[in-house]
Structure formats: C-alpha cells, structure tokens
Phi, psi and omega in degrees: 000124181278131177273139178253159176293143182287123183296133180089352183286319179292325178297317178299318179293311180303310182287336170294321179292318180293328178298326176285309186295314181294335177294316180283318191275315188258282182191156186300317187297324176302313181301320177291321176299314184284336173292320176292325175290325173302313179300317180298308177306316177298319176294317179295315178297321178292329183283327172295313182296323183290331177288329174214091192296311185285353189271331188241156173238159175110016177298331178296327179291324178297314182292323175295318177298317177301313183295314178300324179290327179291321175293321181291324176297315180295319178293325180287325174295317179292323179296315177298321181296314181291329181294315178294315177302315185299304183285339173291321174292325179291319177295320177298318177297316183294314179295325176294324179288319180292319182293331179279348178084013173264112181272354180260064180257000000 
C-alpha cells in the first residue's frame, strides 16, 4: 500500500515558520495570525491522520508546525506587550508634561 502525504501537514509547517519569521521581520500581529492559521491546519491534519493512521505520512511536520506556531504566538504576545508598554510610557510622559503646564517637553 502506497502512503500519501498528509493533507495540510506542509501548510501547518509553513505557517508555523511564517509566524516566527513575520513576528521578527514585520510586526507581531501578522505572526500571531499565521500562528493561529497553523494551529487550525495542524488540527485538521491530525484529525485526518487519526481517521486513517497507516495511509498518510508527514505527521512530524504537523507536530513541528504546532510547536512553531505556539512559539510564534508567544513571541507575538511578547511583542504586543512591549509595544503597549513603550507607547504607554510615552503617553504617560506627555500627559504628565501637559498637566504640569510645561509646553516645552
């Protein structure tokens, strides 16, 4: 019996890689979005694999994609936290300067 590649396994891996790369290169939200897409593809692929275990190969790509997507989502969350803290501090300084009446900040 010839084994076929698992449908969605390469998509899960690709989107998992993209979630990490886009978090570092572009911005965090895109990495988070691709991380959730990767988790969705991994879940579908695991469901297909569980229905017919011996027919498909490539479950390793699904597991790797799932781990990479979790890492990408975590990095995107950390990026979002630093983004909010950075602009929160800037806004706090501006509000403090305005409330003191010092227009030369």
